[in-house]
MILO-167840 format. One record per residue (C-alpha): residue in three letters; x, y, z. Coordinates in steps of 0.1 Angstrom, whole numbers, padded with zeros to 4 digits, always signed. Each point is the difference from the previous one (the first is absolute). Layout:
N
ALAXYZ...
END
This chain:
481
MET+1121+0562+0799PRO-0009-0033+0017LEU-0007-0001+0038SER+0029-0014+0020PRO-0002-0031+0021ASP+0000+0021+0032GLU-0029+0021-0014ARG-0020-0030-0010ARG+0006-0016+0034TYR-0012+0031+0018LEU-0031+0003-0022ARG-0009-0037+0007LEU+0004+0005+0037ALA-0020+0032-0001LYS-0027-0017-0021ARG+0004+0026-0028ASP-0006-0009-0036ALA+0034-0003-0016VAL-0015+0000-0036ARG-0018+0033+0008VAL+0032+0015+0014GLN+0021-0011-0030ASP-0025+0016-0023GLN+0002+0033+0020VAL+0038+0000-0002ASP-0001-0007-0037ARG-0025+0029-0006MET+0021+0025+0019ASN+0032-0010-0017ARG-0017+0003-0034GLY-0011+0035+0009LEU-0034+0017-0004ALA-0018-0005-0033LYS-0015+0035-0007VAL-0034+0002-0017ARG-0002+0020-0032LEU-0029+0025-0003LEU-0019+0003-0033ARG-0022+0029+0010ALA-0018+0014+0030CYS-0037-0009+0004ALA-0023+0029-0004LEU-0038+0006+0001GLY-0014-0018-0030ASP+0032-0020-0004GLY+0004-0025+0029ILE-0020+0021+0025GLU-0038+0001-0001SER-0024+0026+0012LEU-0029-0012+0022GLU-0033+0017+0008PRO-0016-0012+0032THR-0032-0019-0007VAL-0027-0016+0021ALA+0005-0033-0018LEU+0037-0002+0011ASP-0009+0009+0035GLU-0027-0027+0002ARG+0024-0026-0013HIS+0024+0009+0028LEU-0027+0001+0026GLN-0013-0034-0010ALA+0035-0016+0002ALA+0006+0017+0034ILE-0033-0012+0014ALA+0008-0035-0011GLY+0033+0001+0020ARG+0022+0000-0031VAL+0019+0032+0006THR+0030+0006+0023ALA+0030+0023+0003PHE+0037-0007+0001ILE+0021+0028+0016PRO+0038-0003+0004ALA+0006+0016+0034SER+0035-0011+0012GLY+0017+0034-0008ALA+0017+0016+0030ALA-0009+0035+0012SER+0037+0008-0001ARG-0005+0007-0037LEU-0022+0029+0009LEU+0028+0017+0019ALA+0021+0011-0029GLY+0027+0025+0010LEU-0010+0002+0036GLU+0031-0020+0011GLN+0022+0027-0015VAL-0016+0029+0019ASP+0023+0015+0026GLN-0006+0038-0005PRO-0007+0022+0031ASP-0028+0020-0017LEU-0024+0001-0029ARG+0021+0026-0019ALA+0031-0022+0001LEU-0021-0030-0012LYS-0014+0020-0030ILE+0036+0010-0010ALA+0011-0037+0003ALA-0030-0011-0021LEU+0010+0023-0028GLN+0033-0019-0003ASN-0013-0035+0007PRO-0033-0009-0017ARG-0004-0030+0022LEU-0008+0023+0029ARG-0030+0016-0017PRO-0026-0024+0011ALA+0014+0002+0035LEU-0001+0038-0001ALA-0037-0001-0011VAL-0009-0024+0029ILE+0020+0019+0027SER-0015+0033-0012ASP-0036-0012+0003TRP+0002-0031+0022ARG-0031+0011+0020SER-0021-0008-0031LEU+0008-0037+0003ALA-0029-0021+0010ALA+0017-0012+0032ALA+0015+0034+0010ASP-0020+0002+0032ASP+0017-0032+0012LEU+0035+0012-0008GLU+0021+0017+0026ALA+0024+0018-0024GLY+0025+0026+0010GLU+0007+0034-0017SER+0032-0006-0020PRO+0000-0019-0033GLN+0022-0026+0014GLU-0023-0006+0031ILE-0031-0003-0023ALA+0019-0023-0024ASP+0011-0022+0030VAL-0036-0003+0012LEU-0014-0010-0034LEU+0028-0025-0005SER-0005-0016+0034THR-0038-0001-0005TYR-0002-0015-0035ASN+0033-0017-0007ASP-0010-0035+0013ILE-0036-0004-0011PRO-0016-0009-0034LYS-0011+0028-0023ALA-0035-0016+0001LEU-0004+0009+0037VAL+0012+0036-0001PRO-0028+0025+0006PHE-0007+0016-0034HIS-0032+0019+0004ARG-0017+0020+0027TYR-0037+0000+0006PRO-0022+0017+0027GLY+0000-0033+0020GLY+0037-0008-0003THR+0025-0012-0026ARG+0001-0029-0025THR+0028-0020-0014PRO+0001-0012-0037PHE-0008-0035+0013GLU-0033+0014+0015GLU-0008+0019-0031HIS+0004-0031-0022LEU-0023-0019+0024ILE-0026+0027-0004ASP+0005+0000-0038GLY-0007-0037+0002ALA-0032+0005+0019ARG-0013+0022-0028LEU+0013-0021-0029LEU+0004-0036+0009ALA-0028-0011+0024ASP-0020-0031-0010ALA-0036-0007+0008SER+0008-0010+0036GLY+0021+0031+0005ALA+0034-0019-0002VAL+0029+0022-0012ARG+0029-0020-0013GLN+0034+0016-0001HIS+0035-0014+0000PHE+0031+0020+0012THR+0036-0011-0004VAL+0020+0010+0030SER+0035-0004+0014VAL+0002-0029+0025GLU+0013+0023+0028HIS-0031+0022-0002LEU-0027-0027-0004ARG-0011+0004+0036ASP-0003+0038-0004PHE-0023-0005-0030GLU-0021-0026+0020ARG-0004+0025+0028ALA-0009+0028-0024LEU-0026-0023-0017ALA-0016-0008+0034GLU-0003+0037+0008ALA-0014+0007-0035ARG-0027-0026+0005THR-0012+0017+0031LYS+0000+0034-0016TYR-0015-0007-0035GLU-0018-0034-0003ALA-0032+0011+0017HIS+0001+0034-0016PHE+0003-0013-0036LYS-0020-0032+0008VAL+0028-0022-0013ARG+0023-0028+0012PHE+0037+0004-0009LYS+0013-0034-0013THR+0035+0014-0001THR+0030-0023-0005PHE+0037+0005+0001SER+0030-0017-0015VAL+0038+0005+0000GLN+0024-0003-0029ASP+0010-0036-0003PRO+0037-0004+0010ALA+0004-0024-0030THR-0003+0031-0022ASP+0030+0017+0016THR+0029+0006-0024VAL+0037-0003+0004ALA+0027+0027-0005LEU+0033-0001-0018ASP+0034+0016+0008GLU+0022+0018-0024ASN+0014-0034-0012GLY-0035-0013-0009ARG+0000-0024+0030LEU-0027-0004+0027VAL+0003+0024+0029TRP+0005-0017+0034GLU-0008+0017+0033ASN+0005-0014+0035GLN+0008-0034-0016GLN-0033+0000-0019ILE-0008+0008-0036LEU-0017+0034-0002PHE-0037-0001-0011ARG-0020+0032-0005PRO-0037+0007-0007GLY-0007-0004-0037GLY-0021+0032-0005HIS-0037+0004-0005GLY+0001-0024-0030ALA+0003-0028+0026LEU-0035+0008+0011LEU-0013-0017-0032GLU-0001-0032+0020ASN-0020+0017+0028LEU-0025+0013-0025SER-0004-0035-0014ARG-0008-0013+0035VAL-0027+0026+0007GLY-0026-0023-0016GLY-0019+0029-0014ASP-0019+0004-0032ILE-0002+0037-0007VAL+0028+0018+0019PHE+0008+0036+0003VAL+0038+0008+0003ARG+0011+0033+0015ASN+0029+0015+0019ILE-0005+0005+0037ASP+0009+0037-0002ASN-0024+0009-0028VAL-0031+0007+0020GLY-0023+0029+0004THR-0023+0014+0027ASP-0038+0001+0004LEU+0001+0031-0023THR+0013-0020-0030ARG-0013-0035+0009ALA-0032+0001-0021ARG+0019+0008-0032GLY+0025-0027+0007VAL-0027-0026+0006LEU-0018+0011-0032TRP+0030-0004-0022ARG+0012-0032+0015SER-0034-0014-0005MET+0002+0009-0036LEU+0034-0018-0004SER-0015-0031+0016GLY-0031+0002-0022LEU+0022+0003-0031LEU+0021-0030+0011LEU-0031-0021+0005ALA-0015+0010-0033LEU+0033-0009-0018GLN+0002-0033+0018ASP-0035-0009-0011ARG+0009+0008-0036VAL+0032-0019+0002HIS-0017-0031+0015SER-0027+0001-0026LEU+0026+0002-0028ILE+0020-0029+0014ARG-0031-0023+0001LYS-0010+0010-0035VAL+0035-0006-0014GLU+0002-0033+0018LYS-0033-0011-0016ASP+0011+0013-0034VAL-0030+0023-0003PRO+0001+0016-0034GLY+0016+0035+0001ALA+0012-0004+0036LEU+0036-0003-0009GLU-0001+0033-0020ASP-0019+0017+0028ALA+0025-0011+0025GLN+0030+0011-0021ARG-0016+0034-0005PHE-0008+0003+0037LEU+0036-0008+0010MET+0013+0027-0022GLU-0025+0027+0010ARG+0000-0006+0037PHE+0034-0015+0008HIS+0021+0013-0030ASP+0010-0035-0009SER+0004-0006-0037LEU+0009-0037+0003ARG+0028+0005-0025ASP+0022-0027+0017THR-0028-0027-0002SER+0002-0028-0026ASP-0031-0018+0011LEU-0027+0027+0002ARG-0026-0019+0020GLU+0025-0012+0026GLY+0016+0034+0001VAL-0033+0018+0006LEU-0009-0024+0028GLU+0034+0003+0016ARG-0002+0038-0001LEU-0035+0002+0013GLN+0008-0024+0029ARG+0021+0024+0020PRO-0006+0021+0032ILE-0016+0034-0007ARG+0007+0033+0017ILE-0014+0035-0003CYS+0026+0026+0010GLY-0009+0036+0008MET+0024+0025-0015VAL+0002+0037+0010LYS+0014+0029-0019ASN+0038+0004+0005ASP+0010+0029+0021GLY+0036-0010+0006GLN-0006-0027+0027PRO+0029-0025+0002GLY-0009-0036-0009GLY-0013-0021-0028GLY-0022+0008-0030PRO-0019-0016-0029PHE+0020-0009-0031PHE+0000-0023-0030VAL+0032-0021+0002GLU+0020-0019-0026GLY-0006-0037+0001GLN-0030+0003+0023ARG-0037-0003-0009GLY-0023+0026+0012PRO+0007+0031+0021GLN+0024-0003+0029ILE+0008+0018+0033VAL+0037+0008+0000GLU+0022+0014+0028GLN+0027+0024-0008ALA+0027-0024+0013GLU-0010-0024-0028ILE+0011+0022-0029ASP+0033+0014-0012LEU-0003+0038+0005ASP+0035+0005-0016ASP-0017-0010-0033VAL-0013+0034-0012GLU-0029-0016-0020GLN-0011-0019+0031ARG+0003+0031+0022VAL-0022+0020-0024ILE-0027-0027+0000TRP+0002-0003+0038GLU-0004+0038+0004SER-0029+0001-0025ALA-0023-0020+0023THR-0033+0018+0006HIS-0011-0023+0027PHE+0013-0016+0032ASN-0008-0033+0018PRO-0014+0008+0035VAL-0005-0037+0008ASP-0038+0001+0001MET-0012-0031-0017VAL-0024-0029+0001VAL+0009-0035-0011GLY-0018-0032-0007LEU+0017-0030+0016LYS-0023-0029-0013ASP-0004-0014-0035TYR-0032-0007-0019LEU-0005-0033+0019GLY+0005+0017+0034ARG+0035-0014+0005PRO+0027+0022+0016TRP+0027+0012-0024ASP+0036-0011+0005LEU+0012+0036+0000VAL+0037-0009-0001ARG-0006-0013-0035TYR-0009+0034-0013ALA+0030+0019+0014ASP+0030+0010-0021ALA+0029-0016+0020GLU+0026+0020-0020ARG-0014+0034+0013VAL+0019-0002+0033LEU+0016+0031+0015ILE+0037+0000+0009SER+0017+0028+0019ASP+0031+0007+0021LYS-0004+0008+0037PRO+0025+0011+0026HIS+0007-0027+0025GLY+0026-0004+0028GLY+0023+0027-0014GLY-0002-0014-0035THR-0026-0006-0027ILE-0021-0030-0008ARG-0022-0009-0030VAL-0036-0008+0009LEU-0029-0015-0019GLU-0038+0007+0002HIS-0026-0021-0016PRO-0020+0014-0030GLY-0022+0027+0015LEU-0034-0010+0010TRP-0019+0022-0026ASN+0027+0003-0027GLY+0020-0032-0007GLY-0021-0020+0024MET-0031+0005-0021ALA+0017+0004-0034HIS-0019-0028-0017TRP-0035+0009+0013ASN-0027+0014-0022SER+0001+0037+0010VAL-0023+0029-0005PHE+0012+0035+0010VAL-0027+0025+0009GLU+0004+0037+0008ILE-0013+0009+0035PRO-0002+0034+0017ARG+0032+0014+0013GLU-0017+0007+0033LEU-0001-0037+0007PHE+0038-0001+0003LEU+0010+0012+0035PRO+0033-0016+0008VAL+0020+0008+0032LYS+0037-0005-0006THR+0012+0024+0027LEU-0017+0016+0030SER-0001+0033-0020ASP-0026-0016-0023LEU-0024+0001+0030LEU+0003+0038+0002LYS-0017+0006-0034GLY-0034+0011+0012GLU-0031-0020-0004ARG+0005-0035-0014
END
């Protein structure tokens, strides 16, 4: 459905890309192209086991000392997502809330928090009342308007720490170069940028001298150019207050932020997946292993590229074998073997930690029809009404915790154009309530699923204890983390 003259006029005046908007409209009107699963990855079939070794640790350490290693942490999520069910609490006492939670599962996280709110890290700073509604109101007013990254997660003898602070401390242990510089990049919402800058200044005072480091922390916001449009029930652009409605395009839009980090070896993790001092050493060890494995693979890939380019005898066969063994790429669709091998080797590499599946919602590792190598797939990308696809989905033994390390430079030291290696067809389309009706919205291919679909990927099993997500406040009540 072509844009109307009025729509084109508005986009021109608003300095929005009409070609990009037309493409988004066309994609939503075509509908979501579901991916088709072939089988779930399993240990020995798409997922590798890894034994920690001194050699891998030394590879990581050498790269870190040389200033090659950084971290990229999406941190724009709002704390309001932690407050699931609390807005529905209006019961006069705990017994009434327990009865209500039996009938309404959405109230169960709220029940857990209200029953044990004094176990929260910041409980000493909360002036909560006695009734469930009073406690819920205090929690909502305290956390509703701040980023999740700045919510106190953990309590220590000297005070509390936010996940932002814990990531900085992780960086001090994992990323410091020879001069003590620790490079980390956080993506944040524009309205909270000042809050993060203040939190960083406080963290420098508390931790730099203690860990003998300097935090070289940077921030970015999602580029407004990556916002997406919405369609009404007639497939036309939604207007609001005489303006075309644009919405944030999901975490897949952060691919452009990742490209601009300028890093070489980059850890990618979620802001809420962070442990305490009790679990830090184990986390640092395993992330060092993932980094060391990436560096070893990069060295091997770069060596093979140079040998194939020079037509060294046997190099083409070695490279073909390597692509199959490490990246599950059979090169079946290649007519010119030499060019195909070079093209396949010259792609960004990522090592993705995978944990055993215990029912967590989210994506997992699968082999996908029409895609080379293992893929991370989100549930929204498949057709669960197809019995065969549902069976494959439910057979997954592992889950993607978003704990990965990626290489952002090629064998000549040039940064990859990451957008080239995304699958533009793997967008997400959904219906959302809006203004008393329903609108259709679009999200870019997810950062670690469709956004990295054409990377060379290696999936590695990591300990389940490294996955410590906090989706609701009740997750902070589960004892030692």
